[in-house]
C-alpha positions as CSV (number, residue, x, y, z in Angstrom):
1,X,0.0,0.0,0.0
2,X,1.7,3.2,-1.2
3,X,1.0,6.1,1.3
4,X,4.1,8.3,1.1
5,X,3.7,11.8,-0.2
6,X,0.1,12.0,1.0
7,X,-1.1,14.6,3.5
8,X,-4.7,14.3,4.4
9,X,-7.0,11.5,5.6
10,X,-10.8,12.0,5.5
11,X,-12.6,9.5,7.8
12,X,-16.3,8.7,8.2
13,X,-17.3,6.7,11.2
14,X,-20.5,4.8,12.0
15,X,-21.9,2.4,14.5
16,X,-21.6,4.5,17.7
17,X,-25.2,4.2,18.6
18,X,-25.3,0.4,17.9
19,X,-22.1,-0.2,19.8
20,X,-23.2,1.9,22.8
21,X,-26.2,-0.4,23.2
22,X,-24.2,-3.6,22.5
23,X,-26.6,-4.5,19.7
24,X,-26.2,-8.1,18.4
25,X,-24.4,-8.7,15.1
26,X,-26.2,-11.9,14.2
27,X,-29.7,-10.5,13.7
28,X,-31.0,-7.2,12.1
29,X,-30.9,-4.4,14.6
30,X,-31.8,-0.7,14.3
31,X,-31.4,2.3,16.7
32,X,-34.3,4.7,16.8
33,X,-34.5,8.4,17.9
34,X,-38.0,10.0,17.9
35,X,-39.4,7.0,16.0
36,X,-36.9,7.2,13.1
37,X,-33.8,5.2,12.3
38,X,-30.5,6.6,13.4
39,X,-28.3,3.6,12.7
40,X,-28.9,0.1,11.3
41,X,-26.5,-2.8,11.2
42,X,-25.4,-4.5,8.0
43,X,-28.1,-7.2,8.2
44,X,-30.9,-4.6,8.6
45,X,-29.5,-2.6,5.7
46,X,-29.5,-5.8,3.5
47,X,-33.3,-5.9,4.0
48,X,-33.7,-2.3,2.9
49,X,-33.6,-0.4,6.2
50,X,-32.2,3.1,5.7
51,X,-31.3,6.2,7.7
52,X,-34.3,8.3,8.9
53,X,-36.8,5.6,8.0
54,X,-39.8,5.6,10.3
55,X,-40.3,2.7,12.6
56,X,-43.5,1.6,10.8
57,X,-41.5,1.3,7.5
58,X,-38.9,-0.7,9.3
59,X,-41.6,-3.2,10.4
60,X,-42.8,-3.5,6.8
61,X,-39.4,-4.2,5.2
62,X,-37.8,-6.1,8.1
63,X,-40.5,-7.3,10.6
64,X,-38.0,-9.4,12.7
65,X,-35.6,-6.4,13.2
66,X,-34.6,-5.6,16.8
67,X,-35.6,-2.0,17.5
68,X,-33.6,-0.2,20.2
69,X,-34.0,3.3,21.6
70,X,-30.9,5.4,21.3
71,X,-28.8,6.1,24.5
72,X,-27.7,9.6,23.5
73,X,-25.3,10.0,26.5
74,X,-23.5,6.7,25.9
75,X,-23.3,7.3,22.2
76,X,-21.8,10.7,22.7
77,X,-19.3,9.3,25.3
78,X,-18.1,6.6,22.8
79,X,-17.9,9.2,20.0
80,X,-15.8,11.5,22.2
81,X,-13.5,8.6,23.1
82,X,-13.0,7.8,19.5
83,X,-12.4,11.5,18.5
84,X,-9.8,11.9,21.2
85,X,-7.9,8.9,19.8
86,X,-8.1,10.4,16.3
87,X,-6.6,13.7,17.7
88,X,-3.7,11.7,19.2
89,X,-2.9,10.1,15.9
90,X,-3.0,13.3,13.8
91,X,-1.2,16.6,13.6
92,X,-4.6,18.4,13.4
93,X,-8.2,17.2,13.5
94,X,-11.0,19.1,11.8
95,X,-14.6,17.8,12.1
96,X,-16.7,18.3,8.9
97,X,-20.0,16.9,10.3
98,X,-21.1,14.7,13.1
99,X,-19.4,11.6,11.8
100,X,-16.8,12.9,9.2
101,X,-13.5,14.5,9.9
102,X,-10.2,15.5,8.2
103,X,-6.9,14.4,9.8
104,X,-3.6,16.1,9.0
105,X,-1.6,12.9,8.4
106,X,1.8,14.4,7.4
107,X,5.2,13.4,8.8
108,X,4.9,9.6,9.3
109,X,8.1,7.9,8.2
110,X,6.2,4.9,6.9
111,X,3.6,7.1,5.2
112,X,1.0,6.4,7.9
113,X,0.6,2.7,7.5
114,X,1.1,1.9,11.2
115,X,-1.1,4.7,12.4
116,X,-3.9,3.7,10.0
117,X,-3.7,0.1,11.3
118,X,-3.8,1.4,14.8
119,X,-6.9,3.6,14.2
120,X,-8.7,0.9,12.2
121,X,-8.1,-1.9,14.8
122,X,-9.0,0.3,17.8
123,X,-12.2,1.4,16.0
124,X,-13.1,-2.2,15.4
125,X,-12.7,-3.0,19.1
126,X,-15.1,-0.1,19.8
127,X,-17.6,-1.5,17.4
128,X,-17.1,1.5,15.0
129,X,-16.9,1.0,11.2
130,X,-14.6,3.3,9.2
131,X,-14.6,4.4,5.6
132,X,-11.6,6.7,4.6
133,X,-10.1,8.5,1.7
134,X,-6.4,9.5,1.6
135,X,-4.9,12.1,-0.7
136,X,-2.7,15.1,-1.0
137,X,-5.2,17.7,0.2
138,X,-8.5,18.3,1.9
139,X,-10.9,18.4,-1.1
140,X,-9.3,15.4,-2.9
141,X,-9.4,13.4,0.4
142,X,-13.2,14.0,0.6
143,X,-13.5,12.9,-3.0
144,X,-11.5,9.7,-2.2
145,X,-13.8,9.1,0.8
146,X,-16.9,9.2,-1.4
147,X,-15.3,7.0,-3.9
148,X,-14.5,4.5,-1.2
149,X,-18.1,4.5,-0.1
150,X,-19.3,4.0,-3.6
151,X,-17.0,1.1,-4.3
152,X,-17.6,-0.6,-0.9
153,X,-13.9,-0.1,0.2
154,X,-12.6,0.7,3.7
155,X,-9.8,2.9,2.3
156,X,-9.4,4.7,-1.1
157,X,-6.1,6.4,-2.0
158,X,-5.8,9.0,-4.6
159,X,-2.0,9.0,-5.4
160,X,-0.1,12.0,-6.7
161,X,-0.2,13.3,-9.3
162,X,-3.9,14.1,-9.0
163,X,-4.1,14.6,-12.8
164,X,-3.9,10.8,-13.2
165,X,-5.9,9.8,-10.2
166,X,-8.8,12.3,-10.5
167,X,-9.5,12.7,-14.2
168,X,-11.4,9.4,-14.7
169,X,-13.7,10.0,-11.6
170,X,-17.2,11.5,-11.9
171,X,-17.9,15.0,-10.5
172,X,-20.7,13.5,-8.4
173,X,-18.0,12.4,-5.9
174,X,-17.6,16.1,-4.8
175,X,-18.9,16.9,-1.3
176,X,-22.4,18.2,-0.9
177,X,-21.2,21.8,-0.7
178,X,-20.5,21.6,-4.5
179,X,-23.9,20.2,-5.5
180,X,-24.7,23.4,-7.4
181,X,-21.4,23.2,-9.3
182,X,-22.0,19.5,-10.1
183,X,-25.5,20.1,-11.5
184,X,-24.3,23.0,-13.7
185,X,-21.5,20.9,-15.1
186,X,-23.8,18.0,-15.8
187,X,-26.2,20.3,-17.8
188,X,-23.2,21.3,-19.9
189,X,-22.1,17.7,-20.4
190,X,-19.0,17.9,-18.2
191,X,-19.3,14.6,-16.3
192,X,-15.8,13.9,-15.0
193,X,-12.9,15.8,-13.5
194,X,-10.9,15.3,-16.7
195,X,-13.6,16.9,-18.8
196,X,-13.7,19.9,-16.5
197,X,-10.0,20.2,-16.5
198,X,-9.9,20.5,-20.3
199,X,-12.1,23.7,-20.3
200,X,-10.5,27.2,-20.5
201,X,-10.2,28.8,-17.1
202,X,-12.0,31.9,-18.3
203,X,-15.0,29.9,-19.4
204,X,-15.1,28.0,-16.1
205,X,-15.0,31.2,-14.1
206,X,-17.8,32.7,-16.1
207,X,-20.1,29.7,-16.0
208,X,-19.3,28.2,-12.6
209,X,-18.1,31.0,-10.4
210,X,-15.5,30.8,-7.6
211,X,-16.7,27.4,-6.4
212,X,-16.4,25.9,-9.8
213,X,-13.0,27.5,-10.2
214,X,-11.7,25.7,-7.1
215,X,-12.8,22.4,-8.5
216,X,-11.1,23.3,-11.8
217,X,-7.8,23.9,-9.9
218,X,-8.3,20.6,-8.1
219,X,-8.7,18.8,-11.5
220,X,-5.4,20.5,-12.5
221,X,-3.7,18.9,-9.5
222,X,-3.8,21.7,-7.0
223,X,-5.3,21.0,-3.6
224,X,-4.7,22.6,-0.2
225,X,-3.3,20.3,2.5
226,X,-4.5,22.8,5.3
227,X,-6.4,21.0,8.1
228,X,-7.7,23.3,10.8
229,X,-7.1,22.2,14.4
230,X,-10.7,22.4,15.6
231,X,-10.7,19.3,17.9
232,X,-10.4,19.2,20.8
233,X,-11.9,22.7,20.9
234,X,-10.4,25.1,23.5
235,X,-13.1,26.0,25.9
236,X,-13.8,27.8,29.2
237,X,-16.6,27.2,31.6
238,X,-18.0,28.6,34.8
239,X,-21.1,28.0,36.9
240,X,-22.8,28.3,40.3
241,X,-26.1,28.1,42.1
242,X,-29.1,30.3,42.0
243,X,-30.4,32.0,45.1
244,X,-33.6,30.6,46.6
245,X,-35.7,33.7,45.7
246,X,-34.4,34.1,42.2
247,X,-35.4,37.3,40.3
248,X,-35.1,38.2,36.6
249,X,-33.1,41.3,37.5
250,X,-30.6,39.3,39.5
251,X,-30.2,36.8,36.7
252,X,-29.6,39.6,34.1
253,X,-26.9,41.1,36.4
254,X,-25.3,37.7,36.6
255,X,-25.2,37.2,32.8
256,X,-23.7,40.7,32.3
257,X,-21.0,39.9,34.8
258,X,-20.2,36.6,33.1
259,X,-20.3,38.3,29.6
260,X,-17.8,40.9,30.9
261,X,-15.5,38.1,32.1
262,X,-15.7,36.3,28.8
263,X,-15.0,39.5,26.8
264,X,-11.9,40.2,29.0
265,X,-10.6,36.7,28.3
266,X,-11.3,37.1,24.6
267,X,-9.3,40.3,24.6
268,X,-6.4,38.6,26.4
269,X,-6.2,35.6,24.0
270,X,-7.1,37.6,20.8
271,X,-9.9,35.2,19.9
272,X,-13.7,35.3,19.9
273,X,-16.2,32.7,21.0
274,X,-17.9,30.5,18.4
275,X,-20.2,28.4,20.6
276,X,-22.2,29.0,23.8
277,X,-23.8,26.2,25.9
278,X,-25.9,26.9,29.0
279,X,-26.8,23.9,31.3
280,X,-29.5,24.4,33.8
281,X,-30.1,21.9,36.7
282,X,-33.5,21.5,38.3
283,X,-34.6,19.8,41.6
284,X,-34.2,16.1,41.3
285,X,-31.1,16.3,39.1
286,X,-33.0,16.9,35.8
287,X,-30.9,19.0,33.4
288,X,-31.7,21.2,30.4
289,X,-28.9,21.8,27.8
290,X,-29.3,25.0,25.8
291,X,-26.8,25.3,22.9
292,X,-26.1,27.9,20.3
293,X,-23.4,27.9,17.6
294,X,-22.5,31.4,16.4
295,X,-22.1,32.3,12.7
296,X,-19.0,34.4,13.5
297,X,-16.7,34.7,16.5
298,X,-17.8,37.2,19.1
299,X,-15.6,39.2,21.5
300,X,-17.9,42.2,22.3
301,X,-19.3,42.1,25.8
302,X,-22.8,43.2,24.7
303,X,-23.0,40.7,21.9
304,X,-21.9,37.9,24.2
305,X,-24.5,39.0,26.9
306,X,-27.2,39.0,24.2
307,X,-26.4,35.4,23.2
308,X,-26.3,34.1,26.8
309,X,-29.6,35.9,27.5
310,X,-31.2,34.4,24.4
311,X,-30.4,30.9,25.7
312,X,-31.8,31.9,29.1
313,X,-35.1,32.9,27.5
314,X,-35.3,29.5,25.8
315,X,-35.4,27.7,29.1
316,X,-38.4,25.8,30.5
317,X,-40.6,28.3,32.3
318,X,-41.3,26.0,35.2
319,X,-39.9,25.0,37.6
320,X,-37.1,27.4,38.4
321,X,-33.5,26.0,38.0
322,X,-31.3,25.6,41.1
323,X,-27.9,25.5,39.4
324,X,-26.3,26.8,36.2
325,X,-23.2,26.1,34.1
326,X,-22.0,28.1,31.1
327,X,-19.4,26.8,28.6
328,X,-17.9,28.7,25.7
329,X,-15.7,27.5,22.9
330,X,-13.0,29.8,21.5
331,X,-12.4,30.1,17.7
332,X,-9.4,28.2,16.5
333,X,-7.0,29.0,13.6
334,X,-4.5,26.8,11.8
335,X,-1.1,26.4,13.6
336,X,1.3,28.8,12.0
337,X,4.4,26.9,13.1
338,X,3.6,24.2,10.6
339,X,3.8,26.7,7.8
340,X,7.1,28.0,9.2
341,X,8.5,24.5,9.2
342,X,7.3,23.8,5.6
343,X,8.7,27.1,4.2
344,X,12.1,26.8,5.8
345,X,14.9,26.1,3.4
346,X,17.8,25.3,5.7
347,X,17.8,21.9,7.4
348,X,18.9,23.1,10.8
349,X,17.8,26.8,11.1
350,X,14.3,26.0,12.3
351,X,15.2,23.5,15.0
352,X,14.5,26.0,17.8
353,X,11.2,27.0,16.2
354,X,10.1,23.4,16.1
355,X,11.1,22.8,19.7
356,X,9.3,26.0,20.8
357,X,6.2,24.8,19.0
358,X,6.3,21.4,20.7
359,X,6.8,23.0,24.0
360,X,3.8,25.4,23.5
361,X,1.7,22.5,22.3
362,X,2.5,19.9,25.0
363,X,4.9,21.5,27.5
364,X,7.9,19.6,28.7
365,X,6.2,16.2,28.4
366,X,6.4,16.2,24.6
367,X,8.9,13.8,22.9
368,X,10.2,13.5,19.4
369,X,12.7,11.3,17.5
370,X,16.3,12.3,17.9
371,X,17.0,13.0,14.2
372,X,18.9,16.3,14.2
373,X,21.8,14.7,12.3
374,X,19.7,13.3,9.6
375,X,19.1,15.3,6.4
376,X,15.4,14.4,6.4
377,X,14.8,15.6,10.0
378,X,12.9,18.7,9.0
379,X,10.2,16.6,7.3
380,X,10.0,14.2,10.3
381,X,9.8,17.0,12.9
382,X,6.3,17.8,11.8
383,X,5.1,14.7,13.5
384,X,4.9,15.3,17.2
385,X,4.4,12.6,19.8
386,X,2.8,12.4,23.2
387,X,4.9,10.2,25.6
388,X,2.0,7.8,26.3
389,X,1.3,7.1,22.6
390,X,4.8,6.3,21.3
391,X,4.1,2.6,20.9
392,X,1.4,3.3,18.3
393,X,4.0,4.7,15.9
394,X,7.2,2.8,16.7
395,X,5.5,-0.6,16.1
396,X,7.7,-2.1,18.9
397,X,11.0,-0.9,17.3
398,X,13.8,0.2,19.7
399,X,14.0,3.9,18.8
400,X,15.7,6.6,20.8
401,X,13.5,9.2,22.4
402,X,14.5,12.2,24.4
403,X,12.4,14.7,26.4
404,X,12.3,18.3,25.2
405,X,13.7,19.5,28.5
406,X,16.9,17.6,27.9
407,X,17.3,18.7,24.3
408,X,17.1,22.4,24.4
């Protein structure tokens, strides 16, 4: 399996809800949420059960299917456990939707073979099924993923140069964000990446716009390897108890104080908040989670207060909550040190920059291969390791590792 020279892995995972309920594998089983199918195992799918199908339709196509109610908390816990493992095996992790993510897979000496085997085997032990696409950049990796799903493969690799790998593939393999571009191309008879690549750039810009132009550049072999480090999201939370005789005026004063504190932290770190979550606890331990994702990062005190108050107004009117907890997620940008490492020409000049990046990212506990004397060390330095996860990459080999504190 040739994996060297590739940068980005796009992974889609399924089976979290089934695995959380320990659903049997030897009979058709489906997991339901609000009367509709969330997940179905392979046997149920072979009878025609599909996602979002109502329970009545499941009984019609597969009357002997085992119908289970989703355990949302257990499913989310298993998903978080799997996501954390992904983030340990990648330079950066960027979720695309609830079950699909991009992994920055650069810097493995073996091209990522051992890391892929580790991720695949650990996912199997969790009861999670993976489909993946591997390529030189983020968009081509998503195309490879959709090609793998269409062909029934676990992993599809689009090898460089993309001109040879992409041109025979149909444009329908583009992600859903490009559906408009795909439909316009099909109306003009442009069915494959190769057909689109043969069109003049001016004509493509006029007929398809900027989105179509990005696909045209992809068909020419240009794809961005940039994966944003969005998981785990940096967050901050606070909370407390409400007074026995709670008044609306006191609550508004509380939210203004919290908004002022968040705005001060946003000013210190130079980032805004992109998500607000308010959890209210009632007598008897019942909880209400109020959540809002923001279209743009906020750092203004009044805007933050308005978002918190909006969540408060969405609460259940009765009874009054006894405890509150507020959690915010900060916006995250790509890690600039990666670009510094990539753009460096000299083999040794960016050693201190690399060490400083690792220290900022993991502190003194970070480790890396002692490869300063090798001409290829600059490429390998992009791969950082956590001390507890070295065995996943070394494959049992006796390699030399040294703590950062002893190397600087």
